[in-house]
Each structure stands twice: as structure tokens, then as C-alpha cells.
Backbone bond lengths (Angstrom), bond angles and torsions (degrees), N, CA, C in turn:
res aa  C-N    CA-C-N  psi(-1)  N-CA   C-N-CA  omega(-1)  CA-C   N-CA-C  phi
1 M - - - 1.446 - - 1.521 110.22 -
2 E 1.326 117.43 144.21 1.456 121.73 177.27 1.527 109.49 -73.38
3 A 1.324 115.37 158.61 1.466 120.63 -178.54 1.522 112.22 -63.62
4 N 1.339 119.02 -29.96 1.464 122.11 -177.37 1.524 113.01 -89.53
5 T 1.292 117.34 -4.54 1.461 120.37 -178.87 1.528 108.76 -79.35
6 P 1.347 118.09 128.53 1.469 119.55 179.48 1.524 111.02 -64.98
7 A 1.348 114.94 155.14 1.460 120.71 177.79 1.528 108.47 -62.13
8 P 1.296 116.86 153.21 1.469 119.69 177.09 1.528 110.29 -58.06
9 L 1.337 115.95 150.39 1.464 122.71 -177.18 1.525 112.50 -53.06
10 P 1.333 121.47 -46.93 1.467 119.87 -179.60 1.533 112.48 -58.93
11 E 1.340 117.79 -36.47 1.460 120.72 179.77 1.530 110.44 -68.13
12 R 1.359 117.63 -42.56 1.465 121.41 177.89 1.519 110.79 -64.95
13 M 1.321 117.85 -40.43 1.468 121.96 179.11 1.519 110.20 -64.33
14 G 1.315 117.11 -37.41 1.468 120.75 177.90 1.518 111.36 -62.76
15 R 1.333 116.55 -42.30 1.467 120.05 178.31 1.527 111.00 -64.94
16 L 1.330 116.34 -44.47 1.464 120.22 179.14 1.527 110.87 -61.95
17 T 1.308 116.44 -39.80 1.465 120.44 178.46 1.524 110.20 -63.15
18 M 1.314 118.19 -41.84 1.463 121.30 179.33 1.533 110.95 -64.92
19 V 1.321 117.42 -41.66 1.472 120.93 177.94 1.526 109.73 -63.12
20 F 1.326 116.80 -45.18 1.461 121.14 178.81 1.528 110.78 -60.75
21 M 1.318 117.51 -45.33 1.471 121.16 -179.16 1.525 110.99 -63.82
22 A 1.323 117.84 -40.41 1.462 120.92 178.43 1.529 110.39 -63.23
23 A 1.326 116.88 -43.58 1.466 120.76 178.27 1.526 110.93 -63.31
24 L 1.317 116.72 -39.46 1.459 121.30 178.89 1.524 111.02 -64.00
25 V 1.315 117.25 -44.22 1.463 121.25 179.85 1.526 110.42 -62.47
26 V 1.323 118.39 -43.94 1.458 121.94 178.94 1.529 110.15 -62.70
27 T 1.330 117.51 -45.58 1.468 121.62 -179.92 1.518 110.98 -61.30
28 L 1.313 117.52 -45.68 1.468 120.76 179.63 1.521 111.12 -64.58
29 G 1.326 116.62 -38.60 1.464 119.97 178.74 1.509 112.12 -63.75
30 V 1.324 117.52 -45.70 1.467 121.54 178.95 1.519 110.08 -64.19
31 T 1.322 117.61 -42.77 1.461 121.21 178.79 1.522 110.63 -61.15
32 Y 1.326 117.04 -43.95 1.458 121.00 179.68 1.524 110.40 -62.54
33 L 1.330 116.99 -47.04 1.455 119.97 -177.93 1.518 112.75 -63.93
34 S 1.336 117.36 -31.31 1.468 118.97 -177.25 1.520 112.63 -85.99
35 T 1.339 118.56 -13.73 1.461 119.78 -178.38 1.518 113.12 -126.26
36 A 1.317 118.71 -1.36 1.462 121.66 -176.29 1.523 110.20 -65.73
37 A 1.321 115.05 154.72 1.454 120.27 175.70 1.523 108.55 -59.78
38 V 1.306 115.98 138.86 1.450 121.07 -178.66 1.519 108.27 -86.70
39 P 1.335 117.87 128.54 1.458 118.38 177.00 1.526 109.86 -63.81
40 I 1.307 116.64 149.88 1.462 120.57 -178.55 1.521 108.69 -69.02
41 E 1.313 114.72 122.00 1.452 121.38 178.93 1.518 108.60 -156.22
42 R 1.324 115.38 152.04 1.465 119.87 176.86 1.520 108.35 -75.39
43 A 1.295 114.76 134.51 1.462 120.49 -179.09 1.525 110.02 -68.61
44 P 1.326 116.92 134.88 1.470 118.92 173.80 1.531 110.34 -62.53
45 E 1.307 116.01 154.98 1.464 121.58 -179.76 1.528 110.55 -59.04
46 I 1.308 114.37 143.33 1.461 122.25 172.93 1.521 105.99 -128.11
47 T 1.311 116.44 122.63 1.462 121.20 174.00 1.520 106.43 -127.10
48 I 1.317 115.92 126.40 1.461 118.70 -178.97 1.526 110.77 -128.09
49 A 1.306 113.70 153.19 1.461 121.77 173.88 1.521 106.36 -93.14
50 G 1.334 116.30 107.67 1.456 120.84 -177.99 1.513 112.23 -66.73
51 F 1.325 115.66 146.50 1.459 119.95 177.93 1.530 111.24 -68.08
52 D 1.340 116.37 -12.15 1.465 120.12 177.39 1.530 111.85 -90.85
53 G 1.339 117.33 4.75 1.464 121.45 178.00 1.515 114.39 95.19
54 T 1.324 118.38 -5.55 1.460 121.48 178.72 1.528 109.80 -92.99
55 T 1.314 115.15 172.42 1.462 121.75 173.77 1.517 107.28 -120.69
56 W 1.327 116.35 138.66 1.463 121.45 179.41 1.516 108.72 -123.08
57 S 1.342 114.79 139.50 1.460 121.89 -179.80 1.531 109.01 -128.43
58 L 1.316 116.31 129.56 1.464 120.58 178.31 1.519 111.25 -59.63
59 H 1.323 117.42 -52.22 1.458 119.24 -177.27 1.523 111.87 -67.31
60 G 1.327 118.00 -31.37 1.464 121.21 173.74 1.521 110.44 -62.62
61 H 1.332 116.59 -42.61 1.468 122.25 177.71 1.527 110.30 -62.23
62 L 1.329 116.13 -49.92 1.467 120.31 -176.76 1.520 111.51 -68.21
63 D 1.335 117.64 -43.42 1.470 121.00 -179.76 1.521 111.42 -66.54
64 G 1.325 117.12 -23.77 1.459 121.83 177.85 1.519 113.06 -85.97
65 G 1.332 117.29 9.37 1.466 120.98 177.68 1.518 113.91 90.34
66 G 1.329 117.29 11.76 1.459 120.62 179.28 1.522 111.80 -69.11
67 G 1.315 115.63 157.96 1.454 121.77 -177.25 1.519 112.95 -96.83
68 T 1.317 114.18 -155.11 1.459 123.15 -176.86 1.528 111.02 -56.03
69 V 1.343 114.55 141.61 1.464 121.74 -179.80 1.528 108.59 -126.91
70 V 1.319 115.65 135.55 1.462 121.80 169.57 1.523 105.87 -106.69
71 V 1.330 115.95 120.66 1.466 121.22 179.46 1.517 107.92 -111.86
72 N 1.322 115.44 126.43 1.461 121.63 178.99 1.522 108.87 -115.88
73 F 1.333 116.01 118.32 1.460 121.84 176.28 1.526 107.96 -91.21
74 W 1.321 117.31 130.39 1.459 122.59 -174.99 1.521 110.14 -147.84
75 A 1.326 115.56 174.93 1.466 121.88 173.54 1.526 108.12 -148.54
76 S 1.315 116.68 151.80 1.468 121.00 -177.52 1.524 112.39 -65.46
77 W 1.323 117.99 -26.84 1.460 122.25 -178.56 1.525 112.54 -85.33
78 C 1.322 117.98 -3.44 1.468 123.97 -175.05 1.534 109.78 -92.61
79 T 1.328 116.79 110.40 1.466 121.07 -178.00 1.527 112.87 -60.37
80 P 1.351 120.14 -48.11 1.473 118.66 178.15 1.535 112.45 -60.37
81 C 1.322 116.45 -31.64 1.471 120.12 177.94 1.524 110.51 -61.84
82 R 1.314 116.72 -42.40 1.464 121.26 178.69 1.530 110.90 -64.61
83 V 1.322 116.32 -39.90 1.466 121.31 -177.93 1.524 111.33 -64.52
84 E 1.329 117.34 -36.78 1.462 119.40 -174.30 1.525 114.58 -83.69
85 I 1.320 119.12 -11.79 1.468 120.60 -177.63 1.534 112.51 -56.82
86 P 1.337 120.77 -46.60 1.472 119.17 177.21 1.539 112.88 -62.80
87 E 1.325 117.54 -33.79 1.469 121.12 178.04 1.526 110.61 -67.31
88 I 1.319 116.09 -42.58 1.470 120.12 178.45 1.522 109.76 -66.21
89 S 1.329 117.19 -38.92 1.470 120.58 176.50 1.521 111.15 -61.43
90 A 1.334 116.99 -42.10 1.472 120.72 178.16 1.524 109.86 -62.12
91 F 1.311 116.80 -40.85 1.469 120.70 177.35 1.532 110.38 -62.70
92 A 1.331 117.04 -46.60 1.470 120.93 -178.40 1.525 111.02 -60.53
93 R 1.330 117.45 -40.03 1.469 120.42 178.44 1.532 111.18 -68.87
94 A 1.331 117.18 -37.32 1.467 121.34 -177.64 1.533 112.58 -77.97
95 H 1.330 117.38 -19.15 1.469 121.27 -175.75 1.531 110.77 -132.00
96 P 1.332 117.52 69.16 1.468 119.65 -178.76 1.532 112.83 -65.12
97 E 1.329 117.37 -15.20 1.465 120.74 178.04 1.528 112.43 -74.56
98 V 1.334 116.83 -11.83 1.462 122.62 179.77 1.519 107.88 -110.57
99 L 1.337 116.56 126.53 1.451 120.21 175.91 1.524 108.58 -78.71
100 V 1.317 116.61 127.72 1.465 121.52 177.76 1.523 108.01 -111.74
101 V 1.339 114.93 130.75 1.463 121.55 -177.63 1.520 108.60 -130.74
102 G 1.317 116.56 127.02 1.458 121.90 175.44 1.520 109.59 -104.85
103 V 1.330 116.28 128.77 1.457 120.94 -176.25 1.530 110.25 -121.87
104 A 1.316 116.46 118.11 1.459 120.87 174.44 1.523 108.15 -75.58
105 V 1.321 115.65 125.32 1.466 121.70 178.48 1.524 108.21 -128.19
106 S 1.301 116.54 155.73 1.475 121.12 179.55 1.530 110.15 50.62
107 D 1.320 115.84 44.01 1.458 121.31 -173.74 1.524 109.39 -145.20
108 D 1.318 116.13 161.81 1.455 121.86 172.80 1.525 108.44 -94.36
109 E 1.318 116.13 147.23 1.458 119.77 -174.43 1.524 113.71 -62.19
110 A 1.328 118.66 -43.10 1.475 120.73 -175.20 1.536 112.32 -59.96
111 P 1.343 120.70 -51.61 1.465 118.58 179.20 1.531 112.40 -67.84
112 A 1.329 117.12 -32.74 1.463 119.61 178.06 1.526 110.62 -65.53
113 R 1.315 116.17 -44.31 1.472 121.22 178.43 1.528 110.76 -63.05
114 R 1.338 117.60 -42.63 1.472 120.97 178.83 1.525 111.16 -60.70
115 L 1.327 116.45 -42.03 1.462 119.39 179.40 1.523 110.69 -62.76
116 M 1.316 117.47 -41.53 1.470 119.88 -179.88 1.521 110.88 -67.51
117 E 1.316 117.95 -36.28 1.468 120.58 175.98 1.517 110.61 -65.12
118 E 1.325 116.19 -39.91 1.468 121.48 179.51 1.531 111.79 -68.60
119 M 1.324 117.53 -44.90 1.470 121.98 -174.05 1.532 112.70 -85.36
120 D 1.337 117.84 -25.00 1.463 123.75 179.44 1.533 112.23 46.95
121 P 1.332 117.25 62.92 1.464 119.96 -178.41 1.529 112.30 -65.09
122 A 1.323 115.25 155.28 1.469 121.99 -178.74 1.529 110.91 -92.11
123 Y 1.316 117.05 31.25 1.464 121.71 -179.20 1.525 108.74 -148.98
124 Y 1.323 115.21 164.85 1.458 122.73 -177.28 1.524 110.04 -68.40
125 T 1.323 117.25 134.05 1.463 121.12 179.28 1.521 111.05 -135.20
126 G 1.299 114.49 152.65 1.454 120.87 177.64 1.513 109.71 -168.44
127 I 1.318 114.88 -166.66 1.461 120.78 -176.53 1.524 109.47 -129.48
128 D 1.308 115.33 150.39 1.467 122.04 174.80 1.531 107.11 -72.85
129 P 1.339 117.95 105.51 1.459 119.06 -174.40 1.528 113.75 -70.51
130 T 1.323 117.48 -21.65 1.467 120.32 -177.41 1.524 112.38 -95.81
131 G 1.333 116.55 -17.87 1.460 119.76 -177.43 1.513 113.92 72.70
132 T 1.340 116.81 19.44 1.469 119.99 -175.07 1.525 114.74 -113.14
133 L 1.324 118.12 -4.03 1.469 119.56 -175.31 1.521 113.66 -60.72
134 M 1.312 117.80 -35.01 1.466 119.21 -178.36 1.523 111.48 -66.98
135 A 1.324 117.98 -20.14 1.469 120.11 173.99 1.527 109.82 -72.90
136 D 1.329 117.11 -34.18 1.467 121.38 178.96 1.526 112.25 -79.58
137 Y 1.323 116.62 -26.02 1.462 123.28 -179.67 1.530 108.92 -127.46
138 P 1.331 117.62 67.54 1.468 119.94 -174.76 1.526 112.33 -63.56
139 S 1.338 114.94 150.16 1.458 120.28 -179.72 1.520 109.60 -154.15
140 F 1.329 114.59 171.99 1.458 120.86 176.70 1.522 111.40 -81.40
141 G 1.306 117.61 -14.70 1.463 121.82 -177.75 1.516 109.86 169.33
142 L 1.306 116.12 -165.47 1.458 122.39 179.60 1.519 109.43 -119.01
143 P 1.309 116.25 154.93 1.459 130.91 -1.58 1.533 112.02 -80.28
144 V 1.321 114.27 163.70 1.465 122.75 174.93 1.525 106.85 -135.02
145 T 1.327 116.29 134.36 1.467 121.18 179.55 1.514 108.53 -125.54
146 I 1.340 116.11 133.25 1.461 122.32 -177.00 1.522 108.85 -129.28
147 V 1.327 115.64 136.79 1.459 121.18 174.23 1.522 107.06 -104.79
148 I 1.336 115.39 126.63 1.459 121.84 -178.96 1.516 107.78 -119.10
149 G 1.334 116.29 125.42 1.457 121.76 -178.99 1.520 112.45 -74.55
150 A 1.320 115.62 167.58 1.465 121.88 -179.61 1.526 112.00 -61.09
151 D 1.346 116.92 -22.05 1.464 120.44 177.60 1.524 112.32 -87.09
152 G 1.344 117.09 1.14 1.456 121.06 177.03 1.517 115.18 89.34
153 T 1.331 117.22 2.90 1.463 118.93 179.47 1.523 110.50 -88.92
154 I 1.315 114.70 149.06 1.459 120.76 176.77 1.520 107.33 -78.61
155 L 1.337 115.79 118.13 1.463 121.51 -176.82 1.519 112.86 -94.58
156 A 1.332 116.84 -31.50 1.464 120.78 -178.56 1.518 108.55 -157.27
157 R 1.329 114.22 154.99 1.468 120.90 179.69 1.515 107.91 -147.92
158 R 1.328 116.00 138.88 1.470 120.04 176.99 1.520 109.18 -141.46
159 E 1.296 115.25 128.64 1.455 121.22 173.16 1.508 107.41 -97.96
160 G 1.308 116.59 131.72 1.455 120.99 -178.42 1.517 111.40 107.80
161 L 1.299 114.25 178.00 1.453 124.14 -176.16 1.528 112.52 -57.47
162 V 1.345 116.56 136.04 1.456 121.47 173.59 1.522 109.70 -115.56
163 T 1.330 115.20 154.66 1.459 122.62 175.36 1.521 107.51 -122.51
164 L 1.321 116.41 173.46 1.455 121.00 175.85 1.525 109.96 -54.79
165 R 1.327 116.98 -47.29 1.470 121.46 -178.73 1.537 111.15 -61.84
166 V 1.321 116.56 -44.75 1.474 120.26 179.92 1.522 110.10 -62.46
167 L 1.320 118.14 -42.73 1.458 121.06 179.10 1.522 110.95 -62.91
168 E 1.321 117.00 -41.00 1.463 120.04 178.42 1.526 110.55 -64.28
169 E 1.312 117.20 -38.40 1.473 120.72 176.40 1.536 110.24 -65.29
170 M 1.330 116.34 -38.43 1.460 119.87 -178.65 1.522 112.60 -65.73
171 I 1.330 117.05 -38.02 1.468 117.39 -178.96 1.522 111.05 -81.17
172 G 1.337 117.15 -21.65 1.460 121.09 175.24 1.508 112.82 34.57
173 G 1.302 116.80 -110.74 1.463 121.90 -179.60 1.503 113.40 -94.26
174 A 1.327 117.40 12.09 1.473 120.03 -175.57 1.514 112.21 -64.25
């Protein structure tokens, strides 16, 4: 065959099939990891500097008899994070029995604070003062939402945008 002659159709179709299969495997893997059941484990400590000047600690909340917590990791530069803030606020208003905490990660304090002033969420918000929380709660990106039970175990985890309905499904019987 000459150098400029295209490969035979069956050979090209085989390559396309392999590319398609590889893409399918990657997509299924990411989907599984973002929605798979979370193994029972104690949640790592979360301590944040609240935008209201207070400090909040997950283990302090739980050790003090606090109940279920929904923690949402976000950043001011993250478009899906901005979109979900009103949904999370609606959830917080509809479920006062669940503490909702928004934590700015991988972000600078000034833009994060401005976004919270602009959006005025109906839940506690602050920033990771050490910049290390994403190492304790690794993810493929932002936003990430985690439900932590009163016993400190991680009950549910979702990477990506959440809605009121999704949050209600996540807390289920929590």
C-alpha cells in the first residue's frame, strides 16, 4: 500500500471501536466513583473560619451532641458552585434539623467572602484556613457535598452540582 492510501475500513473501524470503548470505560468509572455507596468511615476533622468571625469544628459539633451535617465544598471561581447555592439554601430552610455548612476550598478569602455577601446563603459558611481540607476529602473537582451522620460517619457523598431534591435523597433516613 502507498503511504497516502488510507487504512482499510475494518482497521479504521477497529481503532474507532477501541477509542469509543476506552471513553466508555472512563465515563462509567467516573460515574461510579461519584455516585457509589460510601464505605462506612469516620469523617476527618473539618475546622473552618466562618465569614461571621466564628470558628466551626465538625468534631466539636458532633462531640457536643450535634446531629447530621451536610458539608458542601465550593470555590468562588466554580460556576456549578454558584448555581447550587440557592438550592442548598432552600434545603437548609426546609430541613432545620440538619446543619448545613459551606466551606470555601482552593480559594482566596476575599472573593469567597464577596460571593457569600452577594448570594446570602441560608446556612453557615466559611473558608478552610489551612488549605488542607481537600487532602482529607479528595475529589475530581468542585463542588463536593458530603453528608455526615451524628455518629461521625460519612453517610453519602456527591461530586458535582446538587439540588434540593438531590440533597433530600442524600439525607434519606439520616
